[in-house]
A tleap script that builds the chain and sets N, CA, C and O, in Angstrom:
source leaprc.protein.ff14SB
mol = sequence {
  NILE GLY PRO LEU PHE TYR LYS ARG GLY ILE
  GLU ALA THR SER LEU GLY ILE ALA ALA VAL
  GLY ALA LEU GLY LEU ASN TYR TRP LEU LYS
  ILE LEU PHE ALA ARG ALA ARG PRO ALA LEU
  TRP ASP TRP ILE ILE HIE VAL GLY HIE HIE
  SER PHE PRO SER GLY HIE ALA MET GLY SER
  MET VAL ILE TYR GLY PHE LEU ALA TYR VAL
  LEU ALA LYS GLN PHE PRO GLN TRP ARG ARG
  GLN ILE PHE ALA SER MET THR GLY CLEU
}
set mol.1.N position { 34.441 12.819 8.292 }
set mol.1.CA position { 35.689 12.126 8.026 }
set mol.1.C position { 35.405 10.674 7.634 }
set mol.1.O position { 36.116 10.105 6.806 }
set mol.2.N position { 34.364 10.073 8.228 }
set mol.2.CA position { 34.037 8.676 7.952 }
set mol.2.C position { 33.837 8.377 6.477 }
set mol.2.O position { 34.460 7.453 5.953 }
set mol.3.N position { 32.975 9.142 5.784 }
set mol.3.CA position { 32.791 8.841 4.354 }
set mol.3.C position { 34.082 8.971 3.541 }
set mol.3.O position { 34.289 8.209 2.597 }
set mol.4.N position { 34.938 9.908 3.886 }
set mol.4.CA position { 36.204 10.037 3.152 }
set mol.4.C position { 37.127 8.857 3.431 }
set mol.4.O position { 37.847 8.399 2.543 }
set mol.5.N position { 37.101 8.363 4.685 }
set mol.5.CA position { 37.948 7.233 5.065 }
set mol.5.C position { 37.578 5.983 4.278 }
set mol.5.O position { 38.447 5.189 3.918 }
set mol.6.N position { 36.300 5.813 4.017 }
set mol.6.CA position { 35.836 4.646 3.279 }
set mol.6.C position { 35.668 4.921 1.786 }
set mol.6.O position { 34.957 4.192 1.094 }
set mol.7.N position { 36.318 5.964 1.296 }
set mol.7.CA position { 36.326 6.321 -0.126 }
set mol.7.C position { 34.913 6.518 -0.679 }
set mol.7.O position { 34.560 5.972 -1.725 }
set mol.8.N position { 34.123 7.299 0.035 }
set mol.8.CA position { 32.769 7.647 -0.399 }
set mol.8.C position { 32.694 9.157 -0.564 }
set mol.8.O position { 32.077 9.864 0.233 }
set mol.9.N position { 33.332 9.620 -1.607 }
set mol.9.CA position { 33.435 11.057 -1.849 }
set mol.9.C position { 32.104 11.744 -2.097 }
set mol.9.O position { 31.901 12.882 -1.674 }
set mol.10.N position { 31.197 11.060 -2.780 }
set mol.10.CA position { 29.898 11.660 -3.077 }
set mol.10.C position { 29.123 11.891 -1.779 }
set mol.10.O position { 28.521 12.949 -1.596 }
set mol.11.N position { 29.138 10.896 -0.871 }
set mol.11.CA position { 28.442 11.055 0.400 }
set mol.11.C position { 29.091 12.148 1.249 }
set mol.11.O position { 28.397 12.925 1.904 }
set mol.12.N position { 30.419 12.203 1.236 }
set mol.12.CA position { 31.115 13.231 2.006 }
set mol.12.C position { 30.780 14.620 1.479 }
set mol.12.O position { 30.547 15.542 2.260 }
set mol.13.N position { 30.756 14.773 0.162 }
set mol.13.CA position { 30.409 16.061 -0.434 }
set mol.13.C position { 28.959 16.430 -0.139 }
set mol.13.O position { 28.661 17.579 0.187 }
set mol.14.N position { 28.065 15.463 -0.254 }
set mol.14.CA position { 26.653 15.717 0.027 }
set mol.14.C position { 26.434 16.109 1.484 }
set mol.14.O position { 25.657 17.019 1.775 }
set mol.15.N position { 27.117 15.427 2.398 }
set mol.15.CA position { 27.007 15.767 3.815 }
set mol.15.C position { 27.536 17.173 4.073 }
set mol.15.O position { 26.937 17.925 4.842 }
set mol.16.N position { 28.636 17.533 3.450 }
set mol.16.CA position { 29.176 18.887 3.603 }
set mol.16.C position { 28.221 19.945 3.084 }
set mol.16.O position { 28.021 20.976 3.725 }
set mol.17.N position { 27.633 19.692 1.929 }
set mol.17.CA position { 26.672 20.641 1.358 }
set mol.17.C position { 25.442 20.751 2.257 }
set mol.17.O position { 24.933 21.848 2.483 }
set mol.18.N position { 24.964 19.614 2.770 }
set mol.18.CA position { 23.797 19.626 3.657 }
set mol.18.C position { 24.100 20.383 4.943 }
set mol.18.O position { 23.258 21.141 5.423 }
set mol.19.N position { 25.292 20.189 5.509 }
set mol.19.CA position { 25.651 20.875 6.749 }
set mol.19.C position { 25.771 22.382 6.532 }
set mol.19.O position { 25.267 23.164 7.338 }
set mol.20.N position { 26.423 22.788 5.469 }
set mol.20.CA position { 26.555 24.223 5.178 }
set mol.20.C position { 25.179 24.821 4.861 }
set mol.20.O position { 24.877 25.939 5.278 }
set mol.21.N position { 24.358 24.088 4.133 }
set mol.21.CA position { 23.007 24.556 3.850 }
set mol.21.C position { 22.179 24.711 5.115 }
set mol.21.O position { 21.419 25.671 5.246 }
set mol.22.N position { 22.320 23.774 6.048 }
set mol.22.CA position { 21.590 23.868 7.316 }
set mol.22.C position { 22.047 25.076 8.125 }
set mol.22.O position { 21.227 25.760 8.737 }
set mol.23.N position { 23.346 25.340 8.132 }
set mol.23.CA position { 23.855 26.526 8.836 }
set mol.23.C position { 23.289 27.807 8.238 }
set mol.23.O position { 22.855 28.707 8.957 }
set mol.24.N position { 23.303 27.872 6.913 }
set mol.24.CA position { 22.772 29.052 6.245 }
set mol.24.C position { 21.275 29.215 6.462 }
set mol.24.O position { 20.805 30.322 6.723 }
set mol.25.N position { 20.528 28.132 6.358 }
set mol.25.CA position { 19.090 28.189 6.583 }
set mol.25.C position { 18.780 28.588 8.022 }
set mol.25.O position { 17.874 29.384 8.267 }
set mol.26.N position { 19.532 28.035 8.972 }
set mol.26.CA position { 19.306 28.374 10.370 }
set mol.26.C position { 19.560 29.851 10.623 }
set mol.26.O position { 18.780 30.508 11.313 }
set mol.27.N position { 20.626 30.367 10.077 }
set mol.27.CA position { 20.945 31.791 10.248 }
set mol.27.C position { 19.851 32.663 9.638 }
set mol.27.O position { 19.427 33.644 10.248 }
set mol.28.N position { 19.395 32.313 8.440 }
set mol.28.CA position { 18.346 33.077 7.770 }
set mol.28.C position { 17.037 33.020 8.552 }
set mol.28.O position { 16.353 34.035 8.688 }
set mol.29.N position { 16.682 31.839 9.068 }
set mol.29.CA position { 15.447 31.712 9.846 }
set mol.29.C position { 15.522 32.478 11.161 }
set mol.29.O position { 14.522 33.040 11.608 }
set mol.30.N position { 16.701 32.504 11.787 }
set mol.30.CA position { 16.857 33.295 13.017 }
set mol.30.C position { 16.587 34.776 12.742 }
set mol.30.O position { 15.934 35.448 13.540 }
set mol.31.N position { 17.080 35.273 11.632 }
set mol.31.CA position { 16.829 36.667 11.263 }
set mol.31.C position { 15.354 36.876 10.948 }
set mol.31.O position { 14.776 37.894 11.328 }
set mol.32.N position { 14.742 35.918 10.254 }
set mol.32.CA position { 13.336 36.024 9.874 }
set mol.32.C position { 12.409 36.045 11.092 }
set mol.32.O position { 11.518 36.890 11.177 }
set mol.33.N position { 12.615 35.119 12.035 }
set mol.33.CA position { 11.757 35.051 13.216 }
set mol.33.C position { 12.135 36.085 14.273 }
set mol.33.O position { 11.254 36.628 14.939 }
set mol.34.N position { 13.411 36.362 14.437 }
set mol.34.CA position { 13.938 37.380 15.360 }
set mol.34.C position { 13.383 37.242 16.778 }
set mol.34.O position { 13.003 38.234 17.399 }
set mol.35.N position { 13.338 36.029 17.278 }
set mol.35.CA position { 12.877 35.803 18.646 }
set mol.35.C position { 14.041 36.028 19.611 }
set mol.35.O position { 15.095 35.404 19.488 }
set mol.36.N position { 13.833 36.921 20.562 }
set mol.36.CA position { 14.881 37.243 21.530 }
set mol.36.C position { 15.079 36.091 22.511 }
set mol.36.O position { 14.151 35.336 22.804 }
set mol.37.N position { 16.287 35.977 23.001 }
set mol.37.CA position { 16.568 34.968 24.020 }
set mol.37.C position { 15.909 35.385 25.327 }
set mol.37.O position { 15.832 36.579 25.613 }
set mol.38.N position { 15.434 34.439 26.125 }
set mol.38.CA position { 14.803 34.806 27.396 }
set mol.38.C position { 15.809 35.437 28.350 }
set mol.38.O position { 16.965 35.018 28.417 }
set mol.39.N position { 15.362 36.438 29.078 }
set mol.39.CA position { 16.232 37.156 30.028 }
set mol.39.C position { 15.921 36.693 31.449 }
set mol.39.O position { 15.505 37.490 32.289 }
set mol.40.N position { 16.123 35.410 31.712 }
set mol.40.CA position { 15.801 34.852 33.022 }
set mol.40.C position { 16.939 34.994 34.022 }
set mol.40.O position { 16.702 34.940 35.229 }
set mol.41.N position { 18.148 35.171 33.558 }
set mol.41.CA position { 19.311 35.273 34.430 }
set mol.41.C position { 20.389 36.092 33.730 }
set mol.41.O position { 20.286 36.386 32.539 }
set mol.42.N position { 21.411 36.451 34.475 }
set mol.42.CA position { 22.536 37.180 33.889 }
set mol.42.C position { 23.387 36.209 33.073 }
set mol.42.O position { 23.639 35.080 33.493 }
set mol.43.N position { 23.816 36.664 31.918 }
set mol.43.CA position { 24.599 35.823 31.026 }
set mol.43.C position { 26.082 35.930 31.356 }
set mol.43.O position { 26.577 37.017 31.653 }
set mol.44.N position { 26.777 34.830 31.308 }
set mol.44.CA position { 28.228 34.829 31.480 }
set mol.44.C position { 28.875 35.350 30.207 }
set mol.44.O position { 29.823 36.134 30.256 }
set mol.45.N position { 28.358 34.911 29.071 }
set mol.45.CA position { 28.824 35.412 27.783 }
set mol.45.C position { 27.630 35.974 27.033 }
set mol.45.O position { 26.494 35.554 27.254 }
set mol.46.N position { 27.884 36.906 26.164 }
set mol.46.CA position { 26.816 37.495 25.366 }
set mol.46.C position { 26.714 36.735 24.040 }
set mol.46.O position { 27.691 36.615 23.301 }
set mol.47.N position { 25.516 36.229 23.757 }
set mol.47.CA position { 25.269 35.530 22.495 }
set mol.47.C position { 24.535 36.508 21.593 }
set mol.47.O position { 23.468 37.007 21.951 }
set mol.48.N position { 25.092 36.779 20.444 }
set mol.48.CA position { 24.545 37.801 19.567 }
set mol.48.C position { 23.412 37.361 18.670 }
set mol.48.O position { 22.815 38.192 17.985 }
set mol.49.N position { 23.099 36.074 18.654 }
set mol.49.CA position { 22.056 35.588 17.757 }
set mol.49.C position { 20.732 35.435 18.488 }
set mol.49.O position { 20.674 35.431 19.718 }
set mol.50.N position { 19.679 35.312 17.705 }
set mol.50.CA position { 18.357 35.082 18.263 }
set mol.50.C position { 18.244 33.633 18.734 }
set mol.50.O position { 19.115 32.809 18.457 }
set mol.51.N position { 17.146 33.332 19.457 }
set mol.51.CA position { 17.024 32.013 20.072 }
set mol.51.C position { 16.325 30.969 19.209 }
set mol.51.O position { 16.501 29.774 19.445 }
set mol.52.N position { 15.547 31.376 18.229 }
set mol.52.CA position { 14.749 30.415 17.463 }
set mol.52.C position { 15.046 30.542 15.980 }
set mol.52.O position { 15.133 31.667 15.488 }
set mol.53.N position { 15.203 29.478 15.259 }
set mol.53.CA position { 15.182 28.069 15.629 }
set mol.53.C position { 16.510 27.621 16.224 }
set mol.53.O position { 17.528 28.301 16.089 }
set mol.54.N position { 16.486 26.490 16.873 }
set mol.54.CA position { 17.676 25.964 17.533 }
set mol.54.C position { 18.672 25.431 16.505 }
set mol.54.O position { 18.342 24.583 15.675 }
set mol.55.N position { 19.873 25.937 16.580 }
set mol.55.CA position { 20.925 25.446 15.689 }
set mol.55.C position { 21.320 24.017 16.017 }
set mol.55.O position { 21.648 23.240 15.121 }
set mol.56.N position { 21.292 23.663 17.310 }
set mol.56.CA position { 21.635 22.298 17.699 }
set mol.56.C position { 20.614 21.308 17.151 }
set mol.56.O position { 20.981 20.250 16.641 }
set mol.57.N position { 19.345 21.649 17.256 }
set mol.57.CA position { 18.299 20.747 16.761 }
set mol.57.C position { 18.376 20.604 15.245 }
set mol.57.O position { 18.230 19.500 14.721 }
set mol.58.N position { 18.602 21.699 14.543 }
set mol.58.CA position { 18.677 21.619 13.092 }
set mol.58.C position { 19.908 20.837 12.650 }
set mol.58.O position { 19.829 20.039 11.716 }
set mol.59.N position { 21.022 21.051 13.297 }
set mol.59.CA position { 22.236 20.306 12.963 }
set mol.59.C position { 22.072 18.818 13.199 }
set mol.59.O position { 22.501 18.002 12.383 }
set mol.60.N position { 21.451 18.464 14.313 }
set mol.60.CA position { 21.199 17.054 14.605 }
set mol.60.C position { 20.274 16.443 13.569 }
set mol.60.O position { 20.498 15.323 13.112 }
set mol.61.N position { 19.245 17.172 13.202 }
set mol.61.CA position { 18.290 16.670 12.217 }
set mol.61.C position { 18.981 16.408 10.870 }
set mol.61.O position { 18.710 15.399 10.219 }
set mol.62.N position { 19.852 17.298 10.465 }
set mol.62.CA position { 20.556 17.133 9.193 }
set mol.62.C position { 21.507 15.937 9.245 }
set mol.62.O position { 21.524 15.123 8.322 }
set mol.63.N position { 22.293 15.823 10.306 }
set mol.63.CA position { 23.267 14.729 10.414 }
set mol.63.C position { 22.551 13.384 10.523 }
set mol.63.O position { 22.875 12.451 9.788 }
set mol.64.N position { 21.579 13.276 11.434 }
set mol.64.CA position { 20.858 12.008 11.583 }
set mol.64.C position { 20.053 11.673 10.335 }
set mol.64.O position { 19.991 10.514 9.925 }
set mol.65.N position { 19.443 12.674 9.736 }
set mol.65.CA position { 18.678 12.445 8.513 }
set mol.65.C position { 19.555 11.958 7.376 }
set mol.65.O position { 19.179 11.049 6.636 }
set mol.66.N position { 20.723 12.563 7.238 }
set mol.66.CA position { 21.642 12.135 6.182 }
set mol.66.C position { 22.158 10.728 6.452 }
set mol.66.O position { 22.267 9.915 5.535 }
set mol.67.N position { 22.473 10.444 7.703 }
set mol.67.CA position { 22.927 9.105 8.063 }
set mol.67.C position { 21.837 8.074 7.770 }
set mol.67.O position { 22.129 6.998 7.249 }
set mol.68.N position { 20.591 8.392 8.098 }
set mol.68.CA position { 19.483 7.482 7.808 }
set mol.68.C position { 19.331 7.281 6.304 }
set mol.68.O position { 19.093 6.163 5.846 }
set mol.69.N position { 19.466 8.353 5.540 }
set mol.69.CA position { 19.365 8.250 4.084 }
set mol.69.C position { 20.443 7.325 3.521 }
set mol.69.O position { 20.145 6.460 2.698 }
set mol.70.N position { 21.675 7.498 3.950 }
set mol.70.CA position { 22.780 6.680 3.444 }
set mol.70.C position { 22.587 5.220 3.849 }
set mol.70.O position { 22.787 4.318 3.036 }
set mol.71.N position { 22.198 4.988 5.102 }
set mol.71.CA position { 21.990 3.617 5.555 }
set mol.71.C position { 20.814 2.953 4.837 }
set mol.71.O position { 20.895 1.781 4.470 }
set mol.72.N position { 19.728 3.692 4.636 }
set mol.72.CA position { 18.570 3.133 3.944 }
set mol.72.C position { 18.893 2.820 2.491 }
set mol.72.O position { 18.358 1.869 1.921 }
set mol.73.N position { 19.759 3.613 1.900 }
set mol.73.CA position { 20.173 3.358 0.518 }
set mol.73.C position { 21.047 2.104 0.441 }
set mol.73.O position { 20.967 1.335 -0.516 }
set mol.74.N position { 21.877 1.915 1.459 }
set mol.74.CA position { 22.778 0.777 1.464 }
set mol.74.C position { 22.073 -0.514 1.902 }
set mol.74.O position { 22.412 -1.600 1.431 }
set mol.75.N position { 21.097 -0.392 2.799 }
set mol.75.CA position { 20.367 -1.551 3.317 }
set mol.75.C position { 18.868 -1.363 3.085 }
set mol.75.O position { 18.134 -1.058 4.026 }
set mol.76.N position { 18.405 -1.541 1.849 }
set mol.76.CA position { 16.987 -1.279 1.554 }
set mol.76.C position { 16.022 -2.192 2.306 }
set mol.76.O position { 14.871 -1.811 2.521 }
set mol.77.N position { 16.458 -3.383 2.710 }
set mol.77.CA position { 15.573 -4.286 3.426 }
set mol.77.C position { 15.257 -3.782 4.840 }
set mol.77.O position { 14.267 -4.211 5.433 }
set mol.78.N position { 16.075 -2.884 5.387 }
set mol.78.CA position { 15.868 -2.319 6.729 }
set mol.78.C position { 15.383 -0.882 6.674 }
set mol.78.O position { 15.436 -0.170 7.677 }
set mol.79.N position { 14.917 -0.456 5.529 }
set mol.79.CA position { 14.569 0.951 5.306 }
set mol.79.C position { 13.555 1.497 6.322 }
set mol.79.O position { 13.768 2.569 6.889 }
set mol.80.N position { 12.478 0.782 6.551 }
set mol.80.CA position { 11.451 1.258 7.500 }
set mol.80.C position { 12.003 1.394 8.908 }
set mol.80.O position { 11.733 2.381 9.592 }
set mol.81.N position { 12.776 0.404 9.344 }
set mol.81.CA position { 13.339 0.452 10.689 }
set mol.81.C position { 14.339 1.593 10.828 }
set mol.81.O position { 14.395 2.244 11.871 }
set mol.82.N position { 15.116 1.836 9.801 }
set mol.82.CA position { 16.092 2.938 9.822 }
set mol.82.C position { 15.388 4.264 9.930 }
set mol.82.O position { 15.757 5.090 10.765 }
set mol.83.N position { 14.373 4.495 9.102 }
set mol.83.CA position { 13.653 5.773 9.146 }
set mol.83.C position { 12.842 5.918 10.437 }
set mol.83.O position { 12.684 7.029 10.942 }
set mol.84.N position { 12.327 4.811 10.973 }
set mol.84.CA position { 11.616 4.874 12.254 }
set mol.84.C position { 12.578 5.250 13.379 }
set mol.84.O position { 12.227 6.040 14.255 }
set mol.85.N position { 13.780 4.695 13.361 }
set mol.85.CA position { 14.779 5.046 14.374 }
set mol.85.C position { 15.194 6.512 14.261 }
set mol.85.O position { 15.364 7.193 15.273 }
set mol.86.N position { 15.357 6.990 13.036 }
set mol.86.CA position { 15.733 8.386 12.832 }
set mol.86.C position { 14.627 9.302 13.319 }
set mol.86.O position { 14.895 10.338 13.927 }
set mol.87.N position { 13.381 8.920 13.052 }
set mol.87.CA position { 12.256 9.730 13.511 }
set mol.87.C position { 12.229 9.769 15.028 }
set mol.87.O position { 11.928 10.809 15.615 }
set mol.88.N position { 12.541 8.648 15.672 }
set mol.88.CA position { 12.602 8.612 17.135 }
set mol.88.C position { 13.698 9.508 17.693 }
set mol.88.O position { 13.538 10.101 18.760 }
set mol.89.N position { 14.800 9.603 16.979 }
set mol.89.CA position { 15.873 10.495 17.440 }
set mol.89.C position { 15.421 11.929 17.381 }
set mol.89.O position { 16.182 12.832 17.728 }
savepdb mol mol.pdb
quit
């Protein structure tokens, strides 16, 4: 919503494409690796997907990576610090 609020349609579209692409890639990789979830305890709900790769980790990587890209493009003098912070995340 932020990029649309500040009239940055290209960034909003790019973020949407990156997010949908990450979802699709994550789903495809889960099928490819087919790693079962650990059966350490009884589940309250049944999750039908495999456990690897983590959708939360991939989603975070895409959002933080895109944010770092946009910030580095806008503030080139802070580029190294921005990418170092993103890598730390």
